[in-house]
DOLORO-868924 format. One line per 10 residues: number of its first residue (from 1); for each residue x, y, z of N, C-alpha, C. Coordinates in Angstrom, 3 decimals, padded with zeros to 6 digits. Layout:
N
NUM> X Y Z X Y Z X Y Z  ...
END
This chain:
142
1> -014.932 -000.380 021.607 -013.483 -000.866 022.269 -012.475 000.116 021.926  -011.509 000.235 022.932 -010.612 001.372 022.755 -009.272 000.918 022.543  -008.650 001.697 021.778 -007.245 001.352 020.895 -006.459 001.911 022.133  -005.083 001.144 022.749 -004.427 000.177 022.065 -005.120 -001.008 022.065  -005.237 -002.289 020.827 -005.044 -003.284 021.674 -004.644 -004.618 020.823  -004.467 -005.753 020.964 -003.718 -006.365 020.326 -004.432 -007.543 019.571  -003.812 -009.004 019.361 -004.255 -009.998 018.436 -005.730 -010.392 019.339  -005.649 -010.601 020.152 -006.766 -011.637 020.811 -008.377 -010.651 020.515  -008.154 -008.812 020.662 -009.216 -008.281 020.353 -009.528 -007.932 018.677  -008.686 -007.632 017.863 -008.754 -008.042 016.675 -009.280 -009.280 016.200
11> -009.131 -010.603 016.842 -009.735 -011.047 016.375 -011.098 -011.664 016.713  -011.790 -010.827 017.754 -012.749 -010.688 017.837 -013.932 -009.902 017.189  -012.915 -009.060 016.034 -013.820 -008.350 014.977 -013.693 -008.951 013.620  -012.239 -009.270 013.142 -012.160 -010.038 011.982 -012.273 -011.304 012.332  -012.723 -012.190 010.853 -012.286 -013.398 010.992 -011.228 -014.267 010.726  -010.269 -013.503 010.126 -008.860 -013.938 009.827 -008.252 -014.419 010.725  -007.191 -015.524 010.628 -006.641 -016.056 011.557 -005.117 -016.052 010.980  -004.303 -016.399 011.532 -002.570 -016.830 011.165 -003.423 -017.944 010.489  -002.102 -018.095 009.246 -001.035 -017.438 009.350 -001.600 -016.028 008.024  -002.839 -015.737 008.172 -002.932 -014.554 007.057 -004.087 -013.016 007.635
21> -003.828 -013.381 009.193 -004.056 -012.348 009.949 -002.987 -011.344 010.243  -003.003 -010.436 009.216 -001.602 -009.534 009.436 -001.437 -008.428 009.965  -002.230 -008.430 011.185 -002.087 -007.059 012.043 -001.424 -007.717 013.471  -000.655 -007.187 014.284 -000.188 -006.981 015.186 -000.851 -006.196 016.458  -001.664 -004.913 015.555 -002.106 -004.707 016.951 -002.706 -003.106 016.215  -003.533 -002.663 016.835 -004.682 -001.878 016.711 -003.966 -000.186 017.541  -003.141 000.530 017.284 -002.463 001.705 018.175 -003.739 002.860 018.407  -004.428 003.136 017.193 -005.617 004.172 016.961 -006.923 003.609 016.416  -008.072 004.329 016.800 -009.179 003.424 015.999 -010.495 005.112 016.376  -011.134 005.225 015.086 -012.218 005.829 015.372 -012.775 005.160 014.540
31> -014.071 004.560 015.375 -015.011 003.660 014.630 -015.642 004.405 013.449  -015.303 003.514 012.070 -015.999 004.345 011.165 -015.633 005.364 010.373  -014.460 005.928 010.677 -013.826 006.647 009.925 -012.050 006.655 009.550  -011.383 005.974 011.137 -010.157 006.165 010.834 -009.375 005.003 011.657  -008.236 004.331 010.849 -007.852 003.422 012.021 -006.105 003.562 011.954  -004.901 003.036 012.484 -003.690 002.854 012.481 -003.358 001.774 013.719  -002.876 001.061 012.434 -002.540 -000.390 012.892 -001.240 -001.008 012.695  -000.724 -001.924 013.277 000.879 -002.297 013.181 001.140 -003.339 012.744  002.068 -003.927 011.994 002.482 -005.527 011.873 004.017 -005.306 011.542  005.095 -006.302 012.420 005.940 -006.488 012.054 005.997 -007.671 011.320
41> 006.756 -007.366 010.034 007.096 -008.420 009.131 008.163 -009.468 009.482  007.485 -010.872 009.122 008.511 -011.790 009.752 008.930 -012.683 008.274  009.832 -013.589 008.779 009.990 -014.624 007.491 009.288 -015.219 007.246  008.197 -015.516 007.897 007.173 -016.413 007.274 006.225 -015.460 006.226  006.229 -014.408 006.258 005.462 -013.224 005.971 006.169 -013.193 004.533  007.349 -013.669 004.144 008.180 -013.715 002.918 008.297 -014.726 002.212  007.761 -015.630 002.997 008.273 -017.098 002.717 008.517 -017.260 001.224  009.264 -017.470 000.481 009.362 -017.991 -000.798 009.030 -016.686 -001.772  009.423 -015.391 -001.427 009.443 -014.444 -002.286 010.433 -013.693 -001.540  011.566 -013.470 -001.823 012.383 -014.496 -002.689 013.320 -015.315 -001.449
51> 013.735 -016.667 -002.140 015.069 -017.495 -001.310 016.542 -016.387 -001.339  016.718 -016.203 000.129 017.951 -015.670 -000.029 017.839 -014.045 000.254  016.352 -013.546 -000.693 016.358 -011.969 -001.027 014.855 -011.793 -000.325  014.456 -012.393 001.079 013.021 -011.896 001.714 012.299 -010.609 001.439  011.169 -010.501 000.669 010.273 -009.043 000.377 009.378 -010.045 000.540  008.535 -008.801 001.144 007.249 -009.037 001.753 006.169 -008.649 000.559  005.435 -009.553 -000.180 004.795 -009.506 -001.508 003.580 -007.915 -000.855  003.749 -007.255 -002.429 002.600 -006.157 -001.982 001.311 -006.554 -002.384  000.918 -008.109 -002.439 -000.681 -008.347 -002.099 -000.525 -008.012 -000.736  000.351 -008.760 000.161 -000.094 -008.675 001.465 -000.052 -007.614 001.779
61> 000.944 -006.554 001.508 001.007 -005.189 001.812 -000.784 -004.622 001.942  -001.231 -005.016 001.041 -002.259 -004.513 000.819 -003.725 -005.253 001.245  -003.575 -006.318 001.344 -004.386 -007.443 002.418 -004.107 -006.756 003.821  -002.954 -006.216 004.303 -002.631 -006.163 005.527 -003.397 -004.575 005.441  -003.304 -003.603 004.607 -004.254 -002.392 004.979 -005.852 -002.729 004.542  -006.283 -003.559 004.265 -007.491 -003.899 003.959 -008.030 -004.495 005.460  -006.855 -005.288 006.066 -007.987 -005.690 007.392 -007.685 -004.372 008.265  -006.774 -003.613 008.378 -007.145 -002.548 008.696 -007.906 -001.825 009.034  -008.437 -001.580 007.711 -009.644 -000.635 007.263 -010.752 -000.987 007.656  -010.808 -003.191 007.535 -012.083 -003.564 007.961 -012.092 -003.477 009.396
71> -011.605 -003.298 010.420 -011.067 -003.266 011.938 -012.043 -001.842 012.142  -011.906 -000.498 011.203 -012.385 000.461 011.535 -013.918 000.258 010.937  -014.262 -000.926 010.119 -015.979 -000.720 010.086 -016.890 -001.945 010.408  -015.995 -003.242 010.770 -016.796 -004.360 011.460 -016.780 -003.598 013.109  -016.165 -002.846 013.543 -015.908 -002.351 015.127 -017.619 -001.613 015.223  -017.683 -001.481 014.134 -019.425 -000.797 014.804 -020.369 -001.615 014.908  -021.139 -001.355 015.630 -022.102 -002.363 016.365 -023.037 -002.795 014.885  -023.460 -001.612 014.005 -024.549 -002.503 012.981 -023.422 -003.297 012.264  -022.184 -003.557 012.349 -021.244 -004.368 011.572 -021.103 -005.587 012.001  -021.441 -005.850 013.254 -020.393 -007.043 014.024 -020.915 -008.361 013.857
81> -019.869 -009.022 013.545 -020.206 -010.289 012.865 -020.182 -010.886 011.635  -020.051 -009.372 011.101 -019.975 -009.307 009.157 -018.920 -009.690 008.548  -018.678 -009.855 007.570 -017.613 -009.820 006.768 -017.177 -008.562 005.750  -016.586 -008.036 005.789 -015.961 -006.694 004.732 -014.964 -007.214 003.681  -015.446 -007.550 002.390 -014.799 -007.676 001.318 -014.742 -006.601 000.005  -013.250 -007.189 -000.349 -012.659 -006.220 -001.592 -013.682 -006.208 -002.475  -014.186 -004.630 -003.028 -014.904 -004.400 -003.955 -014.131 -003.964 -004.869  -012.737 -002.949 -004.774 -012.175 -002.676 -005.457 -010.938 -002.059 -004.831  -009.423 -002.099 -005.683 -008.233 -002.071 -005.148 -008.022 -000.763 -006.306  -007.932 000.602 -006.224 -007.305 001.552 -007.032 -006.061 002.370 -007.328
91> -005.355 003.051 -007.615 -004.308 003.893 -007.470 -003.027 003.329 -006.747  -003.180 001.828 -006.572 -002.061 001.503 -005.615 -000.242 001.638 -006.005  000.174 002.033 -005.125 001.724 002.425 -005.465 002.846 001.904 -004.660  003.560 000.977 -005.225 004.654 000.802 -004.133 006.065 001.225 -003.814  006.285 001.889 -002.688 007.638 002.753 -002.986 008.710 002.398 -001.907  008.408 001.309 -001.665 009.717 001.133 -001.138 009.854 -000.586 -000.628  010.689 -001.125 -000.621 010.890 -002.913 -000.468 010.425 -002.642 001.220  009.980 -004.127 001.776 009.570 -004.417 002.674 010.113 -005.869 002.923  010.881 -005.791 004.281 011.763 -007.058 004.490 011.492 -007.508 006.521  011.738 -008.571 006.269 011.505 -009.162 007.658 012.565 -008.284 009.168
101> 011.091 -007.899 009.917 012.174 -007.368 010.657 011.671 -005.644 010.779  011.092 -005.064 009.637 010.518 -004.053 009.356 008.897 -004.138 009.969  009.139 -002.920 010.566 007.173 -002.577 011.210 006.742 -001.608 010.303  005.462 -002.687 009.648 004.123 -001.631 008.763 003.580 -000.914 009.924  003.417 000.741 009.921 002.396 001.098 010.406 001.495 001.309 009.047  000.281 000.682 009.545 -000.909 000.746 008.473 -002.099 001.644 008.712  -002.183 003.028 007.895 -003.382 003.543 008.115 -004.464 003.668 006.750  -006.138 003.764 007.494 -006.713 003.588 006.551 -007.729 004.801 006.837  -008.042 006.037 006.069 -008.897 006.557 006.321 -010.100 006.438 005.522  -011.593 006.409 006.560 -012.803 005.839 005.413 -013.054 007.297 004.858
111> -013.199 007.366 003.455 -013.811 008.761 003.213 -015.222 008.736 002.712  -015.485 007.526 002.126 -017.069 007.104 001.840 -017.767 006.087 002.116  -019.033 006.226 003.025 -019.509 004.914 002.923 -021.137 005.366 003.011  -021.675 004.385 001.643 -023.051 004.586 001.457 -023.650 003.131 001.526  -024.123 003.042 002.571 -025.042 001.544 002.705 -023.807 000.742 002.946  -023.822 -000.739 002.293 -023.039 -001.492 002.709 -021.553 -001.408 001.783  -021.369 -000.571 000.906 -020.221 000.191 000.419 -019.456 001.432 000.625  -018.298 001.097 001.042 -017.363 002.154 001.343 -016.187 002.472 000.507  -015.767 003.557 000.479 -014.002 003.574 000.169 -012.988 004.157 001.702  -011.710 003.671 001.411 -010.929 004.433 002.170 -009.548 004.662 001.502
121> -008.888 005.678 001.833 -007.437 005.789 001.492 -006.527 005.022 002.643  -005.788 004.459 002.206 -005.198 003.648 002.758 -003.652 003.863 002.230  -002.668 003.641 003.386 -000.778 003.932 003.142 -000.268 002.904 004.388  000.685 002.689 004.186 001.662 002.042 005.001 002.882 002.847 004.518  003.468 002.544 005.934 005.043 003.287 006.022 005.397 002.196 007.203  006.798 002.313 006.846 008.488 001.937 007.675 009.060 003.010 008.033  008.804 003.092 009.301 009.882 004.518 010.076 009.614 005.626 009.261  008.524 005.871 009.111 008.230 007.046 008.529 007.931 007.520 007.109  008.842 006.162 006.769 008.606 006.064 004.801 007.657 005.565 004.104  007.338 006.010 003.182 006.072 005.263 002.336 006.249 003.993 001.792
131> 005.650 002.877 001.903 006.231 001.738 001.797 004.837 001.694 000.598  003.671 001.448 000.692 002.957 001.292 -000.274 001.435 002.607 -000.130  000.643 002.758 -001.195 -000.554 003.921 -000.802 -001.373 003.417 -001.743  -002.826 003.649 -001.349 -003.944 003.252 -002.193 -005.623 003.757 -002.109  -006.370 003.314 -002.750 -007.560 003.502 -002.624 -008.246 002.077 -002.396  -008.962 001.935 -001.275 -009.466 000.179 -001.065 -010.889 000.479 -001.223  -011.868 -000.144 -001.807 -013.025 000.007 -001.958 -013.596 -001.402 -001.031  -014.531 -001.510 -000.503 -015.132 -002.950 000.379 -016.588 -003.020 000.244  -017.294 -003.674 000.298 -018.848 -004.011 000.768 -018.708 -004.988 001.948  -019.643 -004.482 003.010 -020.014 -005.345 003.987 -020.891 -006.270 003.638
141> -021.040 -007.679 003.857 -022.049 -008.555 003.541 -023.063 -008.613 004.415  -024.014 -008.325 003.894 -025.110 -008.083 004.090 -025.782 -009.252 005.600
END
């Protein structure tokens, strides 16, 4: 599958569905290595967090990064139809408030993959400004 592609193609790779599918499009993809995706933040993404002052929850930003990384892993033929699950979240830092209307650019660079376990450096930016970064460890369900 060649990037760029949208939600229909993402849904062929990931099992997530709205309202928990947090990727709008994949703009760059090197299977098993690197991915860049985008998500335009909506009011629904911030619902209840906080009334009158909507901010995208940090956990949703980390989840969006994980979904982007999962695309890079699950698009590989040997992982098709499998699940990628969190095995660890390390060194996460939030650097910027993200609000409805902001476009998150989500990047994940897979550093190490040994069998079903892998780790990647992930970062999300808004207009080039760092919003969140961290190291995500995943396990591909066998």
